[in-house]
BASEFI-382177 format. One record per residue (C-alpha): y, z, x. Coordinates in steps of 0.25 Angstrom, whole numbers, plus 2048, in hexadecimal, padded with zeros to 3 digits. Each point is the difference from the previous one (the first is absolute). Last residue first. Layout:
<rs>
+-----+-----+-----+
|   Y |   Z |   X |
+-----+-----+-----+
|   Y |   Z |   X |
...
+-----+-----+-----+
</rs>
This chain:
<rs>
+-----+-----+-----+
|   Y |   Z |   X |
+-----+-----+-----+
| AA3 | 7A3 | 59D |
| 800 | 806 | 7F4 |
| 7FA | 7FB | 7F5 |
| 805 | 800 | 7F1 |
| 7F3 | 7FF | 7F5 |
| 804 | 80D | 7FA |
| 80D | 800 | 801 |
| 805 | 7F3 | 7FD |
| 7F6 | 7FF | 7F3 |
| 807 | 80D | 7FA |
| 80E | 7FC | 804 |
| 7FA | 7F3 | 7F7 |
| 7FC | 807 | 7F6 |
| 80C | 808 | 7FF |
| 809 | 7F5 | 7FF |
| 7F6 | 7FA | 7F5 |
| 800 | 80D | 7F8 |
| 811 | 802 | 800 |
| 800 | 7F2 | 7FC |
| 7F6 | 803 | 7F3 |
| 807 | 80E | 7FD |
| 80F | 7FB | 801 |
| 7FC | 7F3 | 7F6 |
| 7FB | 80B | 7F9 |
| 80D | 80A | 7FE |
| 808 | 7F0 | 800 |
| 7F9 | 7FE | 7F2 |
| 802 | 810 | 7FC |
| 80E | 7FD | 803 |
| 801 | 7F3 | 7F7 |
| 7F7 | 806 | 7F7 |
| 809 | 80E | 7FD |
| 80D | 7F6 | 7FF |
| 7F9 | 7F7 | 7F6 |
| 7FE | 80A | 7F6 |
| 811 | 800 | 7FF |
| 801 | 7F3 | 7F9 |
| 808 | 7F6 | 807 |
| 7F9 | 7F8 | 80B |
| 804 | 7FD | 80D |
| 7F8 | 80B | 807 |
| 7F5 | 7F9 | 7FA |
| 800 | 7F3 | 804 |
| 802 | 806 | 80E |
| 7F2 | 809 | 7FF |
| 7FB | 7F2 | 7FC |
| 803 | 7F8 | 80C |
| 7FD | 80B | 80A |
| 7F3 | 801 | 7FA |
| 7FD | 7F0 | 7FE |
| 800 | 7F5 | 7F6 |
| 7F7 | 7F6 | 7FD |
| 7FE | 7F2 | 7FB |
| 7F1 | 7F9 | 801 |
| 7FE | 7FB | 80E |
| 7F9 | 80A | 807 |
| 7F6 | 801 | 7F5 |
| 7FD | 80C | 7F3 |
| 810 | 803 | 801 |
| 801 | 80C | 7F7 |
| 808 | 800 | 7F1 |
| 80E | 804 | 7FE |
| 807 | 7F7 | 80C |
| 80F | 800 | 7FC |
| 805 | 7F9 | 80E |
| 805 | 806 | 80C |
| 7F5 | 7F8 | 808 |
| 809 | 7F4 | 800 |
| 7FF | 7FA | 80E |
| 80F | 808 | 802 |
| 7FC | 80D | 7F9 |
| 7F4 | 7FF | 80C |
| 809 | 7FE | 80B |
| 808 | 80C | 7FB |
| 7F7 | 80A | 7FC |
| 7F7 | 806 | 80B |
| 7F8 | 80C | 801 |
| 7F4 | 7F9 | 801 |
| 805 | 7FA | 80C |
| 801 | 80D | 808 |
| 7F4 | 804 | 7FD |
| 7FB | 7F3 | 804 |
| 807 | 801 | 80F |
| 7FD | 80F | 801 |
| 7EF | 7FC | 7FE |
| 804 | 7F4 | 808 |
| 804 | 808 | 80C |
| 7F6 | 80C | 7FF |
| 7F5 | 7F6 | 7FF |
| 803 | 7F7 | 80E |
| 804 | 80E | 806 |
| 7F0 | 805 | 7FC |
| 7FE | 7F0 | 803 |
| 802 | 7FF | 80F |
| 7F2 | 806 | 805 |
| 7F9 | 7F6 | 7F9 |
| 80A | 7F5 | 804 |
| 800 | 801 | 80E |
| 7F2 | 802 | 804 |
| 7F7 | 7F6 | 7F5 |
| 80A | 7F5 | 7FC |
| 809 | 801 | 80D |
| 7F6 | 801 | 80B |
| 7F8 | 7F4 | 7F9 |
| 80D | 7F8 | 7FD |
| 801 | 801 | 810 |
| 7F5 | 7FD | 805 |
| 7F5 | 80C | 804 |
| 7FC | 7FE | 810 |
| 7FD | 80E | 801 |
| 80D | 803 | 80A |
| 807 | 7F7 | 7F5 |
| 7FD | 80B | 7F5 |
| 803 | 80D | 80A |
| 80F | 7F8 | 801 |
| 801 | 801 | 7F2 |
| 7FD | 80D | 7FF |
| 80A | 804 | 80C |
| 80A | 7FA | 7F9 |
| 801 | 80E | 7F6 |
| 800 | 7FD | 7F1 |
| 80E | 805 | 7FC |
| 807 | 7F1 | 801 |
| 7F5 | 7FC | 7F5 |
| 806 | 80A | 7F7 |
| 80E | 7FF | 802 |
| 7FA | 7F0 | 7FF |
| 7FB | 805 | 7F2 |
| 80C | 808 | 7FD |
| 80B | 7F4 | 802 |
| 7F8 | 7F6 | 7F9 |
| 7FC | 809 | 7F3 |
| 80F | 802 | 7FE |
| 805 | 7F2 | 801 |
| 7F5 | 7FC | 7F6 |
| 802 | 80A | 7F5 |
| 80D | 7F7 | 7FB |
| 7F9 | 7F4 | 801 |
| 7F4 | 807 | 7F9 |
| 808 | 806 | 7F6 |
| 804 | 7F2 | 7FB |
| 7F2 | 7FA | 7FF |
| 7FC | 80C | 7F8 |
| 80A | 7FD | 7F7 |
| 7FD | 7F3 | 7FF |
| 7F2 | 803 | 7FE |
| 803 | 80C | 7F6 |
| 805 | 7F8 | 7F6 |
| 80F | 800 | 7FB |
| 801 | 7EE | 804 |
| 7F5 | 7F9 | 801 |
| 7FE | 7F9 | 80E |
| 807 | 7F2 | 7FC |
| 800 | 7FC | 812 |
| 80F | 7FD | 7FF |
| 807 | 809 | 7F6 |
| 7F7 | 80A | 801 |
| 7FB | 804 | 80C |
| 809 | 7FB | 809 |
| 80E | 800 | 7FA |
| 7FD | 80F | 7F8 |
| 7F8 | 805 | 80B |
| 80B | 7FF | 80A |
| 80B | 805 | 7F5 |
| 7F7 | 80C | 7FF |
| 7FE | 801 | 810 |
| 80E | 800 | 800 |
| 802 | 80D | 7F6 |
| 7F9 | 808 | 80B |
| 80A | 7FF | 808 |
| 7FD | 7FB | 80F |
| 800 | 80C | 80B |
| 7F0 | 7FD | 801 |
| 801 | 7F1 | 803 |
| 808 | 801 | 80C |
| 7F6 | 805 | 809 |
| 7F7 | 7F6 | 7FB |
| 80C | 7F6 | 800 |
| 7FF | 806 | 811 |
| 7F3 | 800 | 801 |
| 7FE | 7F0 | 7FC |
| 80B | 7FC | 809 |
| 7FB | 809 | 80C |
| 7F1 | 7F8 | 7FC |
| 809 | 7F2 | 802 |
| 809 | 803 | 80D |
| 7F2 | 806 | 806 |
| 7F6 | 80A | 804 |
| 7F3 | 7FA | 7FD |
| 7F9 | 803 | 7F3 |
| 7F3 | 805 | 800 |
| 7FF | 810 | 7FE |
| 80C | 805 | 7FA |
| 805 | 7F5 | 7FA |
| 7F3 | 7FC | 7FB |
| 7FC | 80C | 7FC |
| 80D | 803 | 7F9 |
| 800 | 7F2 | 7F8 |
| 7F1 | 804 | 7FC |
| 804 | 80F | 7FC |
| 80B | 7F9 | 7F6 |
| 7F6 | 7F6 | 7FB |
| 7F5 | 808 | 7FC |
| 809 | 80B | 7FB |
| 80B | 7F9 | 7F8 |
| 7F6 | 7F5 | 7F8 |
| 7F6 | 80A | 7F9 |
| 80C | 80E | 801 |
| 806 | 7F8 | 7F8 |
| 7F8 | 7FB | 7F6 |
| 7FA | 80C | 7FE |
| 80E | 808 | 800 |
| 804 | 7F7 | 7F4 |
| 7F1 | 801 | 7F8 |
| 802 | 80F | 802 |
| 810 | 800 | 7FD |
| 7FC | 7F6 | 7F3 |
| 7F7 | 80D | 7FB |
| 808 | 80A | 802 |
| 80C | 7FA | 7F9 |
| 7F5 | 7FC | 7F6 |
| 7FD | 80C | 7FD |
| 80D | 809 | 801 |
| 802 | 804 | 7F2 |
| 809 | 7FE | 7F5 |
| 7FC | 807 | 7F4 |
| 80A | 80A | 7FE |
| 80D | 7F5 | 803 |
| 7FE | 7F6 | 7F7 |
| 803 | 7F2 | 806 |
| 7F2 | 802 | 806 |
| 7FC | 7FF | 810 |
| 7EE | 802 | 802 |
| 7F8 | 80A | 7FA |
| 7F5 | 80A | 806 |
| 807 | 807 | 80C |
| 80C | 803 | 7F7 |
| 7F7 | 802 | 7F4 |
| 7F8 | 80B | 805 |
| 80B | 809 | 7FD |
| 7FB | 80E | 801 |
| 804 | 807 | 7F5 |
| 80A | 806 | 7F6 |
| 7FC | 806 | 7F2 |
| 807 | 7FC | 7F3 |
| 7F6 | 805 | 7F2 |
| 7FF | 80D | 805 |
| 806 | 808 | 7F6 |
| 80C | 805 | 809 |
| 803 | 7F2 | 804 |
| 7FF | 7FB | 7F4 |
| 80B | 808 | 7FB |
| 808 | 7FD | 80D |
| 7FF | 7F0 | 7FD |
| 805 | 802 | 7F2 |
| 80B | 809 | 802 |
| 805 | 7F5 | 80A |
| 7FD | 7F5 | 7F6 |
| 80A | 807 | 7F8 |
| 808 | 803 | 80A |
| 801 | 7F1 | 804 |
| 7F8 | 7FB | 80C |
| 808 | 7F6 | 80A |
| 7FD | 807 | 80B |
| 805 | 805 | 80E |
| 7F5 | 80B | 807 |
| 7FA | 80B | 7FB |
| 7F1 | 7FC | 805 |
| 7FE | 803 | 7F1 |
| 80C | 7F6 | 7FA |
| 7FC | 7F6 | 80D |
| 7F1 | 800 | 7FA |
| 806 | 7FD | 7F2 |
| 808 | 7F4 | 804 |
| 7F8 | 7FA | 807 |
| 7F7 | 7FF | 7F5 |
| 7F4 | 807 | 800 |
| 7F1 | 7FB | 804 |
| 7F6 | 803 | 7F3 |
| 7F5 | 80C | 7FF |
| 7F8 | 7F8 | 7F6 |
| 7F9 | 807 | 7F4 |
| 7F7 | 7F7 | 7F6 |
| 7FD | 800 | 7F3 |
| 7F6 | 7F5 | 7FA |
| 805 | 7F8 | 7F4 |
| 7FD | 7F3 | 806 |
| 7F7 | 800 | 80E |
| 804 | 805 | 80E |
| 7F7 | 7F9 | 80B |
| 809 | 806 | 80B |
| 802 | 7F3 | 806 |
| 806 | 7FA | 7F3 |
| 807 | 80F | 7FD |
| 808 | 7FC | 80E |
| 801 | 7F0 | 7FC |
| 808 | 803 | 7F5 |
| 808 | 80B | 806 |
| 806 | 7FA | 80C |
| 80E | 7FD | 7F8 |
| 800 | 810 | 7FC |
| 7FD | 802 | 80F |
| 80B | 7F8 | 806 |
| 80A | 805 | 7F5 |
| 7FE | 80E | 806 |
| 801 | 80A | 7F6 |
| 80D | 80B | 7FC |
| 806 | 7F7 | 7F9 |
| 7F4 | 7FD | 7F7 |
| 7FF | 80E | 7FC |
| 80B | 800 | 7F2 |
| 7FB | 7F1 | 7FE |
| 7F4 | 807 | 7FE |
| 7F3 | 7FC | 809 |
| 7F6 | 7F2 | 7FF |
| 80A | 7F8 | 7F9 |
| 804 | 7FB | 80E |
| 7F2 | 7FA | 801 |
| 805 | 7F5 | 7F5 |
| 7F4 | 7F6 | 7FE |
| 7F6 | 80B | 803 |
| 806 | 80B | 7FB |
| 800 | 7F9 | 7F3 |
| 7F3 | 7FC | 804 |
| 7FE | 810 | 7FD |
| 7FA | 80A | 80A |
| 804 | 80F | 7FD |
| 80B | 807 | 806 |
| 802 | 80A | 80B |
| 80A | 800 | 80C |
| 800 | 80C | 80B |
| 80C | 7FA | 80A |
| 7FF | 800 | 80F |
| 80B | 803 | 80B |
| 7FE | 7FC | 80E |
| 800 | 805 | 80D |
| 7FE | 7F9 | 80D |
| 80E | 7FB | 7FD |
| 806 | 80F | 801 |
| 7FB | 801 | 810 |
| 80C | 7F3 | 802 |
| 80C | 807 | 7FC |
| 7FF | 80D | 808 |
| 7F7 | 7F8 | 80C |
| 80B | 7F7 | 803 |
| 80A | 808 | 800 |
| 7F9 | 80B | 808 |
| 7FC | 7F4 | 80B |
| 80E | 7FA | 801 |
| 804 | 810 | 803 |
| 7F9 | 803 | 80A |
| 802 | 7F3 | 808 |
| 80F | 802 | 7FD |
| 7FE | 810 | 806 |
| 7F7 | 7F9 | 80B |
| 80A | 7F6 | 805 |
| 80C | 80B | 7FE |
| 7F7 | 809 | 809 |
| 7FD | 7F5 | 80A |
| 80F | 7FD | 801 |
| 803 | 80E | 803 |
| 7F7 | 802 | 80B |
| 805 | 7F4 | 806 |
| 80E | 807 | 7FF |
| 7FB | 80C | 806 |
| 7FA | 7F9 | 80B |
| 80A | 7F9 | 804 |
| 807 | 80D | 801 |
| 7F9 | 806 | 80A |
| 7FF | 7F3 | 808 |
| 810 | 801 | 800 |
| 7FF | 80F | 802 |
| 7F7 | 7FC | 80E |
| 809 | 7F7 | 803 |
| 80D | 809 | 801 |
| 7F6 | 80A | 808 |
| 7FC | 7F4 | 80A |
| 80E | 7FC | 802 |
| 806 | 80D | 801 |
| 7F7 | 805 | 80B |
| 7F8 | 80E | 802 |
| 7F8 | 803 | 80D |
| 80B | 800 | 808 |
| 808 | 80E | 7FA |
| 80D | 800 | 802 |
| 806 | 7FD | 7F4 |
| 7F2 | 807 | 7F8 |
| 804 | 80F | 808 |
| 810 | 7FD | 7FA |
+-----+-----+-----+
</rs>
């Protein structure tokens, strides 16, 4: 009764406040759901990916002979052979040659284990027989099988043998592709932003360009791959599957982001800087080159790094230009066939062997780490060099 006679209590305001509280709870619930999904995603990646950074090794002892050089599989007994990697046995002649082992000399190596042995030790699905499992258990107890850091994951390229597959060729291909992308997209994007923001007149032509640049941000990335295939490969004859064509394609995709972010950075520089330059008798070019551009450079670098980090995670356009091919060896030039880390991860995800599951998650962890580092660098540069006017 008192509330009904109170002139300071309005029923509509109370209803609005309840609706506001309800909306706040809904927004908070949505945030918690997103955090839960992200936590589950990271947990799954870490749980499946961390075991890939450890690999089982089997101790192998033999006396070098001509038979072993001709047939390296004879270096181990038929009982032990399924536990040792075929890739390691295949490279045994080159290994003993590099180590300068002579005929008749007894040697001992820690050989790379097969994927089935490694998965059994990690308590994952495997195809070892009961006798082979008992043999592995006995060797583990006697110290003849051990787990150690999987350096091959970072030192070797792709392989059809899962235990010897690594990221080296994909990582080098990614670096080469990003270098081509950066060398093309950064100067072209910054130069375009400077022209549109500082020199171009406001007319229908420049408005048409601005509309198209903004629209290109919404174009699916796979269409840039089709453009790269049609123009760079079919018309200009750029080598397919090479870092050159991949970098050129990603440069096209990165240009709109770099242009928009660079224009925003240039626009953030106060007009008084330009007016002071004109007052001192400087030309438009001198003002932009010596004053406006250096002040806008932190924002330009931030946008460029974010654009390149986004391009590094792209797979669809590179699949179209052929950079998803099986490339076991690292490229030496930008015109040789190569693959990139996202395409390599995509290839591993379709492999039937259980070991590729953990390699896929490990590759995603490496790629996420690189992208987080790039974004952290962008945030650091923005905070360090940002000026408040």
